[in-house]
C-alpha positions in Angstrom: 96.1 128.3 105.0 94.0 125.8 106.9 95.8 122.9 108.5 94.4 119.6 106.9 96.3 117.0 108.9 94.3 114.5 110.8 97.1 113.1 112.9 99.8 114.6 115.1 103.2 114.4 113.4 106.4 113.6 115.3 109.9 114.3 113.9 111.4 110.9 113.2 114.7 110.5 111.4 115.4 106.9 110.4 116.5 104.8 107.5 113.8 103.0 105.6 114.0 100.4 102.9 111.6 101.5 100.1 110.5 98.9 97.5 108.9 100.2 94.3 107.5 97.8 91.7 109.3 99.5 88.8 112.4 101.1 90.4 113.4 98.3 92.8 114.6 98.8 96.4 116.7 101.5 98.0 117.3 103.2 101.3 115.6 106.5 102.0 115.4 108.6 105.2 112.2 109.7 107.1 111.4 113.2 108.2 108.4 112.6 110.4 105.8 110.0 111.2 102.2 109.9 112.4 99.4 107.4 112.9 98.3 107.9 109.3 101.7 107.8 107.5 105.1 109.3 107.1 107.2 111.8 105.2 110.2 110.5 103.2 113.0 112.8 102.2 114.1 112.6 98.6 116.2 109.6 97.9 117.9 107.5 95.2 114.9 107.4 92.9 111.8 109.6 92.3 108.4 108.7 93.8 105.2 110.1 92.3 101.8 110.7 93.7 99.8 107.5 93.3 102.7 105.2 93.5 102.0 102.1 95.7 105.2 101.0 97.5 106.3 99.3 100.6 108.5 100.6 103.4 110.4 98.9 106.2 112.1 100.8 109.0 115.7 99.7 109.3 116.8 101.4 112.6 114.9 99.2 115.0 116.3 96.6 117.5 114.3 93.9 115.7 113.4 93.6 112.0 110.5 95.9 111.2 107.4 94.9 109.3 107.1 95.6 105.6 104.2 98.1 105.3 102.3 99.0 102.2 101.9 102.7 101.6 100.5 105.1 99.0 102.3 108.3 97.9 99.7 111.0 98.5 101.7 114.3 98.2 105.0 115.6 96.9 107.0 118.7 97.5 110.6 119.8 96.7 112.0 118.0 99.8 110.2 114.7 99.6 106.9 112.8 99.6 104.0 112.2 102.0 103.0 108.6 102.4 99.7 107.2 103.7 99.6 103.8 105.3 97.4 101.5 103.2 94.4 100.1 104.9 
């Protein structure tokens, strides 16, 4: 199978606040991050391809920005998010 990733991915385990317009807010964990997006492990509610949500990294020395993202892929372990432009 051909690799389709545009960006180098780095393993990054952190807590993130996820806000979904229909499901509310909950804390999820990341699996990795890149310049184009991040991978979220399955969490308290289900996310589907096409969902537009926001994420905020919680494990930083200062308050992280709230970033809009789009769910672009899903697998049994979690979802791939693309940073919205």
